[in-house]
N, C-alpha and C positions, 0 to 999 in steps of 0.2 A: 251573809251578815249585812246588817243595815248600816253599821257604823262606817263612816268615811275615814279611812286610815290616812295618816299624813303622808303626802307625797315625798317629804324629805325626812321621814322618820328614822331611816337607818343610814342617812348620808353622813359622810365623814369629810376629812380634809383632802380627799383624793380627787382634786379638780372638780369636774361636774358629775363624776360617777360615784355611786355608793361603794363601800368597802368591797373588794373582790372576795367572794366566798365560795367559789367553785373551782374545779380543776382546770377548766379552760378559760376562766375569767381573765387571767393575766395575759394569755395569748391574744384574746380578743382586744384587750386594752392596748397591748403593744402594737397590734395591727392597726387599730383605729388611730392611735397617735402617730404612727409612721405615715399613714396616708394623709393625715391632717397636715403634718409638717411638709410633706411633698407638695401639697396644694398651696401652702403658704409660700414655699420656695418659688413657685411659679406665679402665684397671684400678685405678690408684692412688686416684682420687677415689671410685670405686664401693666399693672395699674400705674406705676410710676412712669413708664414709657407713654402710656395713653395720655396722661396729663401733660407730660413734658413736651411731647411732639405737638399736642394740640396748641400749646402756648407758643412754642418756638416757631411753628410754621403758620401762625395765624396771619391772615391777609386782611388788609383794610377792606371795608365794605365797597363793593363794586369793582375790586381788582380782578384781573383776568386770572383764571386758574392755570397753573402750570402742569404740563404733562411729564410724568416720570415713568419711563418704560424700562429703564435699566434694572438689573437685579444682581444679587450676589449668590451664586450657586452654593458656595460653602455654607453661608449663613442659613439659606433655605433648607439645605439638607440637615444641618445641625438641629434646627428647631423642629424638624419633622421626625428625625430618627432618634435623637437622644431621649425625648419624652417617652418613646415606645419602650425603652428599657425599663422605665419606671412602671409603665402599664403592665408589662409582662411580669415584673416582680410582684406587683399588687395581685395579679391573677393567681400566680403560683402560691404565694403566701396565703391568700384568701381561700384557695381550694384546699390546702392542707388543713386549715382551721375548720372549714366547713365540713370536710369529710370526717374529721374527728368528732365534730358536733353531731353529725347524722349517723354515726355508727356506734350503737350501744355495745359495751363490752359484754362478753359472755358471762352469765351468772349474775347480771344486774338484777337487783330487787325490783319487782314490778308492782305498780299501784294503778288502779283505775281512777280516772277523773271524769266526772260528768259536769258539763257546763250548761247552765240554763239561765233564762232571764229571771232574776239577776243574781246569780250566786254560783258557788262551786260545791261539789260533793266529792270527797275522796273516799275510795273504797279500799279499806285495809284488809279485807278478807274476813271470813268467818262472821259475816253479818255486822261488821263494825264500819260505820260511815260517819264522817265528820267533815265540816267545812274547812278545818285547818289542815295544812300539809305538814306532817311531822316526818323527819328523815333522820338517818344515822350518819354521823360524821365519817368521812372517808369511805363510805359505801356507795357505789354507783347505783342510781335508781332510774328506772325507765317508767315514764308516765304514759299510759295508753289512754287517749282522750277521745271523748265523743260529746256531741252537742245534742240537746233535746229540742232545739228550736231553730236558732239562727246562727250565723257565723260569730264565734267569739275568738279571742286570742289570749293565750296564757303567757304572761311575762313576769319573770322574776329578775328585777334589775341587778341585785347583788350577785346573781349567778350568770348574768349576761345571757339569759336563755329566754327565747320567745318562739312560740309556734301557734299557728291558727288552729282552732277547733271547729271542724266543719260538720254540719248536720249530714247524716246519711253515710258517714265513713269514719274510720278510726285513724287518728293521727298520733304520732308519738314524739316524745322529746326525752332526752336523758341528761343527767348531770351528776357530778360527784361533789357533794358539799365538803368544804375543807375547814370551815370555821364553825365551831359549836355555838349555839345560842347561850347567852348568859342567863342564869336563873337568879332572880332577886331574892333578897332575904325574906324569911318567913314574916318578919315584922312589917316589911313594906307591902307584901302581898296581903296580909291581914288588914292593913290600913285601907288599901284600895278595895278589898272585898267589903269592908264595912261601909265605905262611901257608896259603893254600888247598892248594897242592900238597903241603906238608908234612903238613897235616891229613889229606889223602886217603891218603898213604902210611902214616901212623900209625893210620889208622882212626878218628880223632876227629872228622873233618869229612866229611860226605857231599856237601854242595853249597855253592855260593858264599854267603857270609853277607851278604845284602843288608841285613838288619835291623841288624847291628852296624856294617858299613862304610859303608852308604849310598851306594855307588857300584856301577855295573855291572861285569862282567868286562872291559869295554872301557874303563873309567876315567871314565864319565860319572856325574854326579849325576843324580837322576831325580825324576819325579813319580810318585805312587802311582796304580795302577788296581786297583779292587776289583770283586768281584761283590757286589751289595747285595740280592740276592734269595735267601733260604735255599734251597739246592739239594741238601742232603744232609749227611752227617757231616763231610766235609772242606770244607765251604763256606768256612770261615774261612781256608783255605789257597789259595783261588782268587784269587790276586793276582799282578800282574805290574807292570812299570814302563813309564813313558813318558819318552822322551828326545827333546828338541827340539834339532835341529842348527842351527848358525848359517848354514851355506852349503849349497847344493845339492851341491857337490863332496864335502863331508864326509859328507852323507847317502848319496850314491851309493857312496862308498868303503866305508861300513859295509855297505850291501846287497851289494856285490860280495864282501865278505869272507865272507858267509854263503851265497853262491850255489851253492857246490859244495865238495867235499872239497879242502882245500889240497894242493898238490903236495908229495909227500913224506910226508904223514901217513898212517899205517896205517889200514886200514878199521876195525879194532877200536877204535882211539883215537877216530876220528871218530864211530863208532857210539855210544861213551860220551857224546859231546857231544850227539848227537841224542837219546839217552835222556833227557837233561835238557831240551833245548830243545823237543822235540815233545810233552811232557806224559806220556811213558811212566812217569816216576818217580812220578807221583801215584797210579798204579794197580798198578804192578808193582815189587816190591822186588827187591833183588839179594842178600839175605842169607837167603832162605828164609821170611821172615815173610809172613803172608797179608794181602793188601790187597784192593782191589776185584777185581783179577785175579790169576792165578797168578804166583808169583815166577819171575823169569828164572833164578834159580839151579837150579830144577827142570825147566827147559824140555826138556832132552834125555832126561829119563826118560819112561817110558810112563805115560800118564794115561788114566783112564776118561772117556769123553765122555758128555754128556747123552743121546746116542743109544744108549748101551750099548756102543759100540765102544771099543777101547783104541788110542791113537795115540801114537807116539813123536815127539819134537820134532826132526825133521830139518829141513834148510833149506827144503824144500818146504812143510812144515807151518807154519813160521814165516812164510814169505812169504804163504801163504794167509791166515794169521791177521791179517796187517797189512792186506791188501787186501780180504778178505772175512771179517771176524772172527766173523760169526754162522754160518759154514759148519760149524765144529767147535768146540763150546763145552765146556770142561772141566767135568765134573760138580762141582756145589757152587758154581758161579759163575753170575751172571746175564749174559745176552747184552747188555751195555751198551756195549761198546767201539765207537767210531765207525770207519768205514772211512777208511783213508788213501790210497785209490786216487786218483791224480792229484796227490797232495800230496808224494809221495816219489819221487825218481828211482830207477832200478835200482841205481845206486851207493849211494844212501842206504839202500835196503833191504838190500843186500849188506853194508854197513857195520854195520847193526844186527844182522844175523845173525852177523857176525864177533865183535861185542862180546858177544852172548849166549853164543856158543860159548866165548869166552875166560873167562867167569866162571861158567858153568853146571857143575854137578856131572855127571860122566860117568855114564852108566847102568852098572849092575853087569853084569859079564861073565857069560855063561851057562856 
């Protein structure tokens, strides 16, 4: 998604943390606050002594320094041993929380997550892929994560969950959401949908305004999901949303909604939605501007390739570029696009082709 979601979108009055919304968020917060107050307990007296003794024992300029070789064994043992009890407590408590964090329960629901520059794709199974992470309240979920390019890091502040996503290997993270996302009224959703559609027609709005409206296009309030490992120039836009559903029926209905092109919707219209949902928007513009990849507006024109050949953007070329993007790379661009083989159905690919053809400039007639 190209929209930059608000960093403080789901923050509440819980000090500097967002509302805790997972099973181990409270343990995490308690551990954090405990360590913080232990640090304060030592920091304040030490700093006070630092300034107090600096003032008390200040000598006039040029005065001879005095030697102090005496020591107090009891005091020295106390300030060496007593802090060790705090350190051991921190280690034991932290280990318990960490082991719980790293041990998914048996029977946890599994979802696949693919990270790429600069977006996320969630695999819900049966050919359903979407950039938003949708979960079920009180059901543990395990995310099996992989990267298509560089190191990314998945972070959900409200869940107190963070894990690096490393290319060439699978990493996993788990959590159990405990607070369901609120769904706004049909009237509010209709109002925002109309604003979005009007903005698209007038050319003033390219994508859904998550930052301003704080709801998804389906009318759910959300938790933020960020990449917290710098991964390139658009790292700050590598964000998506997490929605927690109250019931299994509600979650299944949402998944079914995105399982295929709705009956009666044109391929070009559905292709436009896939352009946003599948991360195309982050790398390919539709107005001719240069991004990570060539603009869709210029697709049908003839382009020089890195191989030296010139290729026109017919449907076969577009299809090949989706399934095997490194086969023909336009000159001036790096071969960084991941393959979508197995992630898009034939109808999905045909819909994307139809959308590109509907917005692309036609090649000049000979």
